[in-house]
C-alpha positions as CSV (number, residue, x, y, z in Angstrom):
1,M,-6.6,33.8,16.5
2,T,-6.4,35.2,20.6
3,E,-6.8,38.1,22.7
4,R,-6.9,39.6,25.9
5,V,-10.3,40.4,27.1
6,E,-10.5,43.5,29.8
7,G,-10.6,42.5,33.1
8,H,-10.2,38.7,32.5
9,F,-7.3,36.9,32.7
10,G,-7.5,34.2,29.6
11,S,-7.7,34.3,25.7
12,Y,-10.7,34.6,23.6
13,V,-10.5,32.7,20.5
14,H,-12.8,34.2,17.1
15,Q,-12.3,31.1,15.1
16,A,-10.4,27.4,14.6
17,H,-9.4,25.6,12.0
18,A,-8.6,22.6,14.0
19,P,-9.5,20.6,17.0
20,L,-9.9,23.0,20.4
21,S,-9.0,22.5,24.0
22,T,-11.9,24.4,26.1
23,G,-11.0,22.7,29.3
24,D,-8.7,21.8,31.6
25,G,-5.6,19.3,31.8
26,P,-4.6,17.0,27.7
27,Q,-6.2,16.5,24.7
28,F,-5.6,13.8,22.7
29,N,-6.5,14.2,18.8
30,F,-7.1,11.2,17.1
31,Y,-5.8,11.6,13.5
32,L,-4.1,8.5,13.3
33,R,-7.0,6.5,14.3
34,E,-8.6,8.1,11.5
35,A,-5.9,7.5,9.5
36,V,-5.6,4.2,9.9
37,S,-9.5,3.8,9.7
38,R,-9.7,5.2,6.1
39,L,-6.9,3.1,5.2
40,A,-8.4,0.2,5.8
41,N,-11.6,1.3,4.1
42,R,-9.6,1.8,0.8
43,A,-6.8,-0.5,0.6
44,R,-7.4,-2.7,-2.0
45,T,-6.9,-6.7,-1.6
46,S,-9.0,-8.4,-3.8
47,L,-5.9,-9.2,-5.9
48,A,-3.6,-9.0,-3.3
49,I,-1.5,-12.2,-2.7
50,A,-2.9,-13.3,0.5
51,Y,-4.6,-16.8,0.9
52,D,-7.6,-15.4,1.8
53,D,-7.8,-12.4,-1.4
54,R,-6.5,-15.6,-3.4
55,H,-9.1,-17.8,-2.8
56,W,-12.3,-15.3,-2.8
57,L,-10.6,-14.7,-6.5
58,Y,-10.7,-18.8,-7.4
59,Q,-14.0,-18.9,-6.4
60,R,-15.4,-16.2,-9.3
61,F,-12.9,-16.9,-11.9
62,V,-13.6,-17.8,-15.5
63,Y,-11.3,-20.2,-17.3
64,P,-10.2,-18.1,-20.2
65,P,-8.8,-19.4,-23.0
66,G,-5.0,-20.0,-23.1
67,F,-5.2,-21.0,-19.4
68,R,-4.1,-24.8,-20.0
69,R,-1.2,-23.5,-22.4
70,A,-0.3,-21.6,-19.7
71,R,-0.6,-24.1,-16.9
72,N,1.3,-26.8,-18.9
73,L,4.1,-24.5,-19.4
74,L,4.5,-23.4,-16.0
75,R,4.0,-27.3,-15.2
76,D,6.7,-28.6,-17.5
77,H,9.1,-25.4,-17.2
78,G,9.2,-23.9,-14.2
79,T,8.0,-20.5,-15.9
80,V,5.5,-18.9,-18.1
81,L,5.0,-15.3,-19.6
82,I,1.9,-13.9,-19.4
83,T,0.1,-11.9,-22.7
84,G,-3.1,-10.6,-23.9
85,Q,-5.2,-7.3,-24.7
86,H,-5.4,-5.3,-21.8
87,G,-8.6,-6.1,-19.7
88,S,-8.5,-9.8,-20.8
89,G,-8.0,-10.0,-16.7
90,R,-4.3,-11.3,-17.3
91,R,-3.0,-10.7,-14.0
92,A,-6.1,-12.5,-12.6
93,A,-5.2,-15.5,-14.7
94,A,-1.4,-15.3,-13.2
95,L,-2.6,-15.6,-9.9
96,M,-4.3,-18.5,-10.1
97,L,-2.1,-20.5,-12.3
98,L,0.1,-20.0,-9.2
99,H,-2.5,-20.7,-6.9
100,E,-3.4,-23.6,-7.9
101,L,-0.3,-25.3,-6.9
102,S,0.3,-27.0,-4.0
103,E,0.6,-25.0,-0.5
104,G,4.3,-26.1,-0.2
105,A,7.1,-25.0,2.2
106,G,8.0,-22.0,-0.1
107,S,6.3,-18.4,0.2
108,F,3.6,-16.8,-2.6
109,H,4.9,-13.5,-3.3
110,E,5.5,-10.4,-5.9
111,L,8.5,-9.4,-7.4
112,P,9.2,-5.8,-7.1
113,D,8.6,-4.1,-10.2
114,T,10.6,-1.6,-10.1
115,Q,14.5,-1.6,-9.0
116,D,14.7,0.8,-6.5
117,D,18.4,-0.1,-4.6
118,T,19.6,-2.8,-7.2
119,A,19.9,-0.4,-9.9
120,D,22.4,-3.1,-11.3
121,R,20.2,-5.7,-11.4
122,A,16.7,-6.0,-13.1
123,L,15.8,-9.2,-11.2
124,D,17.1,-10.1,-7.5
125,T,17.8,-13.8,-7.4
126,T,18.0,-12.8,-3.8
127,L,14.5,-13.1,-3.2
128,I,14.2,-16.1,-4.4
129,G,13.2,-19.1,-1.9
130,R,13.0,-23.2,-2.3
131,H,9.4,-23.5,-3.5
132,D,8.4,-20.7,-3.9
133,R,5.6,-19.5,-5.9
134,M,6.3,-15.6,-7.4
135,L,4.4,-13.2,-9.8
136,L,6.0,-11.0,-11.1
137,D,3.3,-8.3,-13.3
138,L,5.3,-6.1,-15.6
139,S,1.9,-4.6,-17.2
140,G,2.7,-1.6,-15.9
141,S,6.4,-1.5,-17.2
142,D,7.9,1.3,-19.9
143,A,10.4,-0.3,-22.4
144,E,13.6,0.6,-20.4
145,R,12.5,-1.7,-17.4
146,Y,11.1,-4.0,-19.8
147,N,14.2,-4.4,-21.5
148,A,16.2,-4.5,-18.6
149,V,13.6,-7.6,-17.5
150,Q,14.3,-10.1,-20.7
151,A,18.1,-9.7,-20.9
152,E,18.4,-11.2,-17.5
153,L,14.8,-13.0,-17.3
154,S,17.2,-17.0,-18.7
155,D,20.0,-16.4,-15.7
156,F,17.0,-15.6,-13.4
157,R,15.2,-18.8,-14.4
158,S,18.1,-21.0,-14.0
159,V,18.0,-19.6,-10.0
160,V,14.2,-20.7,-10.1
161,E,14.6,-23.9,-11.2
162,T,17.2,-25.2,-8.8
163,H,14.9,-23.5,-6.1
164,S,12.5,-26.1,-7.6
165,A,10.4,-22.7,-7.6
166,R,7.6,-21.3,-9.8
167,L,7.5,-18.1,-11.7
168,V,4.9,-16.6,-13.8
169,V,5.4,-12.9,-15.7
170,V,2.4,-11.0,-17.0
171,L,3.7,-8.8,-20.0
172,P,3.1,-5.3,-20.9
173,Q,1.1,-6.1,-24.2
174,Q,2.0,-2.6,-25.3
175,F,5.7,-3.5,-25.7
176,D,4.7,-6.6,-27.7
177,Y,6.8,-6.0,-30.4
178,L,10.2,-5.7,-28.1
179,R,9.6,-9.4,-27.1
180,R,12.7,-11.5,-27.5
181,Q,12.3,-14.3,-29.6
182,E,14.1,-16.8,-27.6
183,L,10.5,-16.1,-24.9
184,H,8.6,-16.6,-27.1
185,W,8.5,-20.3,-26.3
186,L,7.5,-19.6,-23.0
187,T,4.8,-17.2,-24.2
188,A,0.6,-18.0,-23.3
189,E,-1.8,-15.7,-24.7
190,I,-4.9,-15.3,-22.5
191,D,-8.2,-14.1,-24.1
192,R,-10.7,-12.6,-22.9
193,P,-12.9,-15.0,-21.0
194,E,-16.7,-14.3,-22.0
195,G,-18.0,-11.3,-20.3
196,R,-21.6,-12.5,-19.3
197,K,-20.6,-16.0,-17.5
198,L,-17.7,-14.2,-15.5
199,L,-20.5,-11.9,-14.3
200,M,-23.1,-14.5,-13.8
201,R,-19.8,-16.0,-12.0
202,Y,-19.7,-13.0,-9.5
203,L,-23.8,-12.5,-9.5
204,L,-24.5,-16.0,-7.9
205,R,-21.4,-16.0,-5.5
206,D,-23.6,-12.7,-3.9
207,G,-26.5,-14.7,-4.0
208,I,-28.6,-13.1,-6.8
209,R,-29.2,-16.0,-9.3
210,P,-31.0,-13.9,-12.6
211,D,-32.9,-15.5,-15.3
212,P,-30.9,-15.8,-17.9
213,A,-33.3,-13.9,-20.0
214,D,-32.3,-10.7,-17.8
215,L,-28.3,-10.8,-19.2
216,T,-29.6,-10.5,-22.8
217,T,-31.4,-7.4,-22.9
218,P,-29.2,-4.9,-25.5
219,Q,-27.7,-2.4,-23.2
220,L,-25.9,-5.8,-21.0
221,T,-25.1,-7.6,-23.9
222,Q,-23.4,-5.0,-25.1
223,Y,-21.5,-4.0,-21.9
224,T,-20.5,-7.7,-20.9
225,A,-19.3,-7.8,-24.9
226,D,-16.7,-5.3,-24.6
227,A,-16.0,-4.6,-21.1
228,A,-13.0,-5.1,-19.0
229,M,-12.9,-7.7,-16.8
230,R,-12.1,-5.3,-13.5
231,D,-15.0,-3.5,-15.1
232,L,-17.7,-6.5,-15.2
233,A,-16.6,-7.0,-11.4
234,E,-17.6,-3.2,-10.7
235,L,-20.7,-3.6,-12.2
236,A,-21.4,-7.0,-10.5
237,G,-20.6,-5.1,-6.4
238,L,-23.2,-1.9,-8.0
239,I,-25.5,-4.3,-8.7
240,R,-25.4,-6.3,-5.3
241,R,-25.1,-3.2,-3.5
242,A,-28.9,-2.0,-5.6
243,R,-30.4,-5.0,-4.4
244,D,-28.9,-4.5,-1.4
245,S,-30.5,-1.1,-0.7
246,E,-33.7,-1.8,-1.9
247,G,-34.2,-4.8,1.0
248,A,-36.7,-7.9,-0.1
249,G,-38.5,-5.3,-3.1
250,G,-37.5,-5.1,-6.1
251,D,-36.1,-7.4,-9.2
252,F,-32.8,-8.1,-10.9
253,R,-33.4,-6.1,-13.9
254,H,-34.3,-2.7,-12.1
255,W,-31.4,-3.3,-9.6
256,C,-29.5,-3.6,-13.1
257,D,-31.2,-1.0,-14.5
258,R,-29.8,1.2,-11.6
259,A,-26.1,-0.4,-11.8
260,M,-26.2,1.3,-15.4
261,A,-27.1,4.5,-14.3
262,E,-24.6,4.9,-11.8
263,R,-21.5,4.3,-14.2
264,A,-21.0,7.7,-15.7
265,D,-20.2,6.8,-19.4
266,S,-24.0,5.7,-19.7
267,R,-24.9,9.3,-19.1
268,G,-22.3,11.2,-21.2
269,P,-24.4,12.9,-24.0
270,Q,-27.2,13.6,-21.2
271,V,-24.5,15.4,-19.5
272,A,-23.5,17.7,-22.2
273,D,-26.5,18.7,-23.2
274,F,-27.6,20.1,-20.1
275,I,-24.1,21.8,-19.0
276,A,-24.4,23.5,-22.4
277,G,-27.7,25.1,-20.9
278,L,-26.4,26.6,-17.6
279,T,-24.8,29.8,-16.8
280,G,-21.1,29.8,-15.2
281,R,-22.4,30.5,-11.7
282,Q,-24.7,27.4,-12.4
283,R,-21.9,25.2,-13.5
284,A,-20.0,25.7,-11.0
285,L,-22.5,25.0,-8.6
286,A,-23.4,22.0,-10.9
287,L,-19.5,21.0,-10.5
288,T,-19.1,21.8,-6.7
289,L,-22.4,19.3,-6.5
290,A,-20.4,16.4,-8.0
291,M,-17.5,16.8,-5.9
292,F,-19.6,17.4,-2.6
293,H,-22.7,15.3,-3.2
294,G,-24.7,14.7,0.0
295,C,-23.1,17.8,1.6
296,A,-24.6,20.3,3.5
297,P,-26.4,23.5,1.4
298,A,-23.8,25.4,3.2
299,V,-20.9,23.8,2.7
300,V,-21.8,23.3,-1.1
301,L,-22.2,27.2,-1.3
302,Q,-18.9,27.4,0.6
303,A,-17.3,25.4,-2.1
304,A,-18.4,26.4,-4.9
305,N,-17.6,30.3,-4.3
306,I,-14.3,28.8,-3.5
307,L,-13.7,27.8,-6.7
308,Q,-15.9,31.0,-8.2
309,G,-12.5,32.9,-6.7
310,L,-9.9,30.5,-8.0
311,L,-11.5,30.6,-11.6
312,E,-11.6,34.2,-10.7
313,H,-15.5,34.5,-12.1
314,P,-16.8,37.8,-11.6
315,C,-18.9,38.2,-8.8
316,D,-22.7,39.5,-8.4
317,D,-22.6,42.7,-6.8
318,R,-26.3,43.4,-6.0
319,P,-27.5,42.8,-3.0
320,R,-27.8,39.4,-1.3
321,L,-31.5,39.5,-0.9
322,D,-31.7,40.2,-4.6
323,H,-29.8,37.2,-5.7
324,T,-31.4,33.6,-6.2
325,D,-31.9,31.6,-3.1
326,L,-30.2,28.0,-2.6
327,A,-32.9,26.0,-3.1
328,A,-33.7,27.3,-6.3
329,E,-30.3,27.2,-7.7
330,F,-29.9,23.9,-6.7
331,K,-33.5,22.9,-8.3
332,A,-32.2,24.6,-11.6
333,V,-29.2,22.1,-11.6
334,G,-31.5,19.6,-11.1
335,A,-30.5,18.9,-7.4
336,G,-32.6,19.2,-4.1
337,T,-31.9,18.4,-0.6
338,D,-32.8,14.8,1.0
339,K,-34.1,13.4,4.2
340,D,-31.2,13.5,5.9
341,G,-30.5,17.7,4.7
342,G,-27.8,16.7,1.8
343,V,-28.2,18.0,-1.4
344,R,-27.7,15.6,-4.0
345,F,-28.6,15.6,-8.4
346,R,-32.8,13.7,-8.4
347,T,-31.0,11.7,-11.7
348,I,-28.7,8.5,-10.4
349,G,-25.3,8.9,-11.7
350,F,-25.2,12.3,-13.0
351,D,-22.4,13.4,-10.0
352,A,-20.4,10.8,-11.4
353,A,-20.9,12.3,-15.2
354,I,-20.3,15.5,-14.4
355,R,-17.3,14.8,-12.8
356,V,-16.2,13.3,-16.0
357,H,-17.5,15.8,-18.2
358,F,-15.8,18.7,-16.7
359,W,-12.2,16.6,-16.6
360,T,-12.3,15.8,-19.9
361,Y,-14.1,18.9,-21.6
362,L,-12.5,21.5,-19.7
363,A,-9.2,19.5,-19.8
364,D,-7.3,23.6,-19.4
365,L,-8.7,24.1,-15.6
366,H,-6.8,20.8,-14.4
367,E,-4.5,22.4,-12.1
368,Q,-7.7,24.4,-11.0
369,Y,-9.3,21.4,-10.0
370,R,-6.5,20.5,-7.9
371,D,-6.4,23.6,-6.1
372,W,-9.7,24.1,-5.2
373,V,-9.9,20.5,-3.5
374,R,-6.6,21.5,-1.3
375,E,-8.4,24.9,-0.6
376,C,-11.4,22.8,0.6
377,V,-9.7,19.9,2.6
378,T,-7.7,22.8,4.2
379,G,-9.7,25.2,4.6
380,Q,-13.4,23.9,5.1
381,D,-14.6,22.0,8.3
382,L,-16.1,19.0,6.2
383,P,-16.9,15.5,7.8
384,Q,-14.8,13.0,7.3
385,K,-17.3,10.8,5.4
386,N,-17.5,13.7,2.9
387,R,-13.5,14.3,3.0
388,T,-12.8,11.0,1.9
389,E,-15.3,10.7,-1.4
390,L,-14.4,14.2,-2.3
391,I,-11.0,12.9,-2.5
392,R,-12.2,9.5,-4.2
393,W,-13.5,11.6,-6.5
394,F,-10.9,13.7,-7.3
395,A,-8.5,11.0,-7.5
396,E,-10.8,9.3,-9.8
397,Q,-10.8,12.0,-12.4
398,C,-7.0,12.5,-11.8
399,L,-6.0,9.1,-12.9
400,A,-8.4,8.6,-15.6
401,S,-7.4,11.8,-17.8
402,G,-3.0,10.6,-16.6
403,R,-2.9,13.3,-14.4
404,P,-1.4,11.0,-10.8
405,Q,1.4,13.8,-10.3
406,D,-2.0,16.2,-9.2
407,L,-2.6,13.3,-6.4
408,W,1.3,13.7,-4.9
409,W,1.4,17.2,-4.9
410,L,-1.6,17.8,-2.9
411,A,0.0,15.2,-0.5
412,E,3.1,17.2,-0.2
413,Q,1.0,20.7,-0.1
414,W,-1.1,18.5,3.3
415,G,1.8,17.5,4.5
416,G,3.2,20.9,6.2
417,R,2.4,22.7,9.0
418,H,-1.1,21.2,10.5
419,A,-0.1,19.2,13.0
420,G,-1.4,16.1,11.7
421,R,-4.7,17.3,11.1
422,L,-5.0,16.4,7.4
423,L,-2.5,12.9,8.1
424,A,-5.8,10.9,7.0
425,D,-6.0,12.9,3.4
426,I,-2.2,12.3,2.8
427,C,-2.7,8.5,3.0
428,Q,-5.9,8.4,1.0
429,A,-4.7,10.3,-1.6
430,L,-1.4,8.3,-1.9
431,T,-3.6,5.3,-0.9
432,E,-5.7,6.1,-4.2
433,G,-2.5,6.3,-6.3
434,L,-1.3,3.3,-5.7
435,N,-4.6,0.8,-6.0
436,S,-4.0,2.2,-9.3
437,D,-3.5,-0.3,-11.8
438,E,-2.2,2.0,-14.1
439,F,-0.1,4.5,-12.3
440,G,0.3,2.5,-9.1
441,R,4.0,1.6,-10.7
442,E,4.6,5.3,-10.5
443,F,3.1,6.1,-6.7
444,R,5.7,3.3,-5.3
445,Q,8.4,5.1,-7.1
446,K,7.5,8.3,-6.2
447,I,7.5,7.2,-2.1
448,Y,10.6,5.7,-2.6
449,E,12.4,8.9,-4.1
450,W,10.7,10.9,-0.7
451,S,11.7,7.6,1.1
452,L,15.6,8.9,0.1
453,L,14.8,12.6,1.4
454,A,17.2,13.9,4.5
455,A,14.0,16.0,5.2
456,I,10.6,15.2,4.7
457,P,7.3,16.8,6.9
458,K,6.5,15.6,9.4
459,D,2.9,14.9,8.4
460,L,4.1,14.0,5.3
461,R,6.8,10.9,6.6
462,Q,4.2,9.7,8.7
463,A,1.9,9.2,5.9
464,L,4.2,7.5,4.1
465,V,4.6,4.6,6.8
466,L,1.2,4.4,7.5
467,V,0.5,3.8,3.7
468,C,3.7,1.5,2.6
469,S,3.1,-0.9,5.9
470,R,-0.7,-0.8,5.9
471,V,-0.9,-0.4,1.9
472,M,1.6,-1.1,-0.3
473,A,3.1,-4.3,2.2
474,L,-0.6,-6.2,1.1
475,R,1.0,-6.3,-2.8
476,H,4.4,-5.1,-2.5
477,P,5.8,-6.2,0.8
478,D,9.5,-6.6,-0.4
479,Q,9.1,-2.6,-2.2
480,A,7.2,-1.3,1.4
481,L,10.1,-3.2,3.5
482,V,12.9,-1.1,1.0
483,R,10.8,2.3,1.8
484,L,10.4,1.6,5.0
485,H,13.9,0.6,5.6
486,H,14.9,4.5,4.5
487,L,12.6,6.2,6.1
488,A,13.8,4.3,9.6
489,R,17.2,5.7,8.4
490,A,16.4,9.4,8.2
491,A,14.3,9.0,10.9
492,G,15.3,11.2,14.3
493,P,15.6,9.8,17.5
494,D,12.0,10.2,18.6
495,D,10.3,9.5,15.6
496,R,10.2,5.1,15.9
497,G,7.1,4.9,13.8
498,A,9.2,3.7,10.5
499,F,11.6,1.5,12.6
500,E,8.7,0.0,14.8
501,A,6.8,-0.7,11.0
502,L,9.5,-2.3,9.2
503,L,10.4,-4.8,12.4
504,T,6.5,-5.5,12.2
505,L,6.9,-6.2,8.6
506,A,9.9,-7.9,8.6
507,G,8.8,-10.5,11.0
508,K,9.7,-13.8,9.7
509,G,10.5,-16.0,6.6
510,R,11.7,-14.1,3.2
511,L,11.5,-10.8,4.6
512,F,12.9,-11.3,7.7
513,R,16.2,-12.4,5.9
514,M,15.7,-9.9,3.2
515,L,16.4,-6.7,5.9
516,L,18.9,-8.6,7.9
517,S,20.8,-8.7,4.0
518,R,20.4,-4.7,3.3
519,L,21.3,-3.8,7.3
520,Q,24.9,-1.9,6.8
521,P,25.5,-1.0,11.0
522,E,29.1,0.4,9.7
523,R,27.8,3.0,8.1
524,W,23.7,3.7,9.5
525,P,23.2,4.2,13.2
526,A,19.9,3.0,12.7
527,D,21.1,-0.1,11.0
528,A,22.9,-1.4,14.0
529,A,19.4,-0.7,16.0
530,I,17.7,-2.4,13.6
531,L,20.4,-5.9,13.3
532,L,20.2,-5.6,17.4
533,A,16.5,-5.9,17.5
534,M,16.0,-8.3,14.9
535,A,18.8,-10.7,16.7
536,A,16.7,-10.4,20.1
537,A,13.8,-11.4,17.7
538,A,15.7,-14.5,16.1
539,S,17.2,-15.2,19.3
540,R,13.7,-16.4,21.0
541,T,12.4,-17.6,17.8
542,R,12.8,-21.2,17.0
543,E,11.5,-20.7,13.5
544,L,13.8,-18.0,12.8
545,F,17.0,-19.1,14.4
546,A,16.8,-22.4,12.9
547,S,17.5,-21.2,9.5
548,S,21.1,-21.3,8.3
549,T,21.0,-18.0,6.4
550,V,19.8,-16.5,9.3
551,R,22.6,-17.5,11.6
552,E,25.3,-16.6,9.2
553,R,23.5,-12.9,8.6
554,L,23.0,-12.7,12.4
555,T,27.0,-13.3,12.7
556,D,27.8,-10.9,10.0
557,G,25.5,-8.5,11.5
558,W,26.6,-9.0,15.8
559,A,30.6,-8.9,14.1
560,T,29.7,-5.2,12.2
561,V,28.0,-3.7,15.5
562,L,31.0,-5.5,17.8
563,R,33.8,-3.7,15.2
564,H,31.9,-0.3,14.7
565,R,29.7,0.6,17.3
566,P,30.2,2.0,20.7
567,Y,30.1,-0.8,23.5
568,E,27.8,0.9,25.7
569,E,25.7,0.4,21.9
570,W,25.8,-3.1,22.2
571,R,26.6,-4.7,26.0
572,D,22.9,-5.0,27.2
573,P,22.1,-6.4,23.7
574,L,24.4,-8.9,24.4
575,A,24.0,-9.8,27.4
576,D,20.3,-10.2,26.9
577,W,21.2,-12.5,24.0
578,L,23.1,-14.8,26.5
579,T,20.2,-14.6,28.4
580,A,18.0,-16.0,25.8
581,A,20.5,-18.4,25.2
582,L,20.4,-20.0,29.4
583,V,16.8,-20.4,28.2
584,A,17.1,-22.1,24.6
585,G,17.3,-25.6,25.2
586,W,18.1,-27.2,21.2
587,H,19.9,-24.0,19.8
588,Q,21.7,-22.8,22.7
589,E,24.8,-23.8,21.2
590,P,24.2,-22.0,17.8
591,L,23.5,-18.9,19.9
592,L,26.8,-19.0,20.8
593,T,28.6,-19.8,18.0
594,V,27.3,-16.8,16.8
595,V,28.6,-14.1,19.1
596,V,31.8,-15.8,19.6
597,E,32.8,-16.2,16.3
598,A,31.4,-12.6,15.1
599,A,34.0,-11.2,18.5
600,A,36.8,-13.2,17.0
601,R,36.3,-11.0,13.9
602,T,37.6,-8.0,15.3
603,P,41.2,-7.6,17.8
604,G,40.0,-7.5,21.6
605,V,36.0,-8.0,21.3
606,L,36.5,-11.8,23.1
607,A,37.6,-9.6,25.9
608,R,34.7,-7.2,26.2
609,L,32.4,-10.8,25.5
610,H,34.0,-12.3,28.5
611,T,33.4,-9.1,30.2
612,V,29.9,-8.9,29.7
613,A,29.4,-12.4,30.3
614,R,31.6,-11.9,33.6
615,D,29.1,-9.4,34.1
616,W,25.9,-11.0,33.7
617,V,26.4,-13.6,36.0
618,P,25.5,-12.5,38.9
619,A,22.9,-10.1,37.5
620,V,19.7,-12.8,38.5
621,P,21.2,-14.4,41.3
622,A,18.2,-16.8,41.6
623,E,19.3,-18.7,38.1
624,G,23.5,-18.5,39.4
625,A,24.1,-21.7,39.0
626,E,22.5,-22.0,35.4
627,R,24.2,-18.3,34.3
628,R,27.6,-19.5,35.8
629,M,27.4,-22.9,33.7
630,L,26.7,-21.4,30.5
631,F,29.5,-19.1,31.6
632,A,31.7,-21.8,31.6
633,V,30.7,-23.4,28.3
634,L,31.0,-19.6,26.9
635,E,34.5,-19.5,28.2
636,R,36.0,-22.6,26.8
637,R,34.7,-21.4,23.2
638,I,36.5,-17.8,24.0
639,D,39.5,-19.7,25.1
640,A,39.1,-21.5,21.8
641,A,38.4,-19.0,19.6
642,H,42.0,-17.4,21.1
643,G,44.3,-20.8,19.7
644,I,44.3,-21.9,23.6
645,E,43.8,-26.0,24.2
646,P,42.2,-27.0,26.4
647,T,43.8,-28.4,29.8
648,V,44.0,-32.0,30.5
649,P,43.3,-32.9,34.4
650,S,47.2,-35.2,35.1
651,L,46.4,-38.3,36.1
């Protein structure tokens, strides 16, 4: 709020909820930088397709029972279907089957697990390249999708075989009864590897060498026998963190006890008894502290008051000095202030266990928890570290309780009129969902639906561009490309974020060809701009233009642009194409062939091509001789396209 102060020309600021300029000149708020930084920290890459990530997993992988049969099926038939119990490490096994194959001319990529724009088919054969290694993870698919894939798998496999490619499919264990009989012979069942052996492999890679007896304690024995593979990997990470926090001190058993204590399920009964003995005010404070663990006392108090207000909890009407002070309130819930001034529970792992307790046993308050997080992020001036942890912990509970919609609801709410201030928070909420094994597919589908909308709030649009290009593209580049393409089509002339992210993602190889095949310049002005930008890149890149598929698609694209777009729109890009041909060397002839064949498809366009080339010749006098020679070659090609025979000199 601003007011005019008597006798002064200016404004007085009572309160600010965003960065404030207090001097002359422009102020630059680096919301985008914070969003990118937070995405880099939250994007999961441990099971991504990149070679470094596969190699990291390979170093920690324990071969499970059934792996040899899967390897033999893949070698002999080019395809194998992987089945197994939830938590048995099916996806990791699928990645390792493909990783073991020699690096060839083809690419290593994951096939989309949603249909997106190809509603008429479940599997797109155009995504298969020669010698490709492909993963199709259906573990999170629904029954309809699974049945559709099975119906087309035989035809898809025949193309895989024709291209000398390899395919591994992870089947959804919950729909095992739907598997077609004719696919059983291609199926290998992966059993859970020995948990203790896997934990030891992870620990050794981190330089931790426990005595074998240390892994046989009753608690650890039970855990390694029952836990999912990803949970064992997480436990190894917690043990490493405990080791690192203590430096040279401590021993493995102590590190392991700390790591096990941080797992919420080990504190459940203790927390239930603790919560039962608290008042309503104390319960609100305990939940607030669990969600704002390590924050300053004033931040915890303000958030607790917001929660009580949303829950319509009666206020204490006594004078403030008659209330218990914060130090006593924190002590009553087993917390205190640490040396850095942040408030924490005295018991390790108590914060995680309290979050689980409230989401599990007060499940009727899920919407109020969601509204509370929205208000705290929107209204409070939280440090970025605390905002990151709040959203991470909230996302953890939303996904564990089967409520992914709470995260994308928050993204929509924060995507309103906040002038970029909440961009990092929107990105993180979506990233937490995309990283989920159980709900990642639903988030990719939701982002697809958003990308089709003509009107999206600016902040949400920018967040979608960021999460598609920096998170989804790591594991699902095909789906990221589809969404960025739709966002680029709907963007305004001043919004080039999706356009630039799309061109960067489709910079070469398979994705470059995929994007070329999607373009419809006759319908979408943005597609014409994308086509011209891709043409400029291809004309200067030997690797791209060497592909006959790329040349064919560029010819089709140029033909459509020349026929349907205004002359002023393609005149300069066409002149740039001629400049590229001037220095192209070995592929000068194919470059000229592409534009002549494209122009010949529409009456009158060859004449315009001639005009552009004629005007291009004197544009750079220093290259006059070379340009005239190229123009002469182009003229002969244009004459040939018109059916004019070259003149034979008389003797």
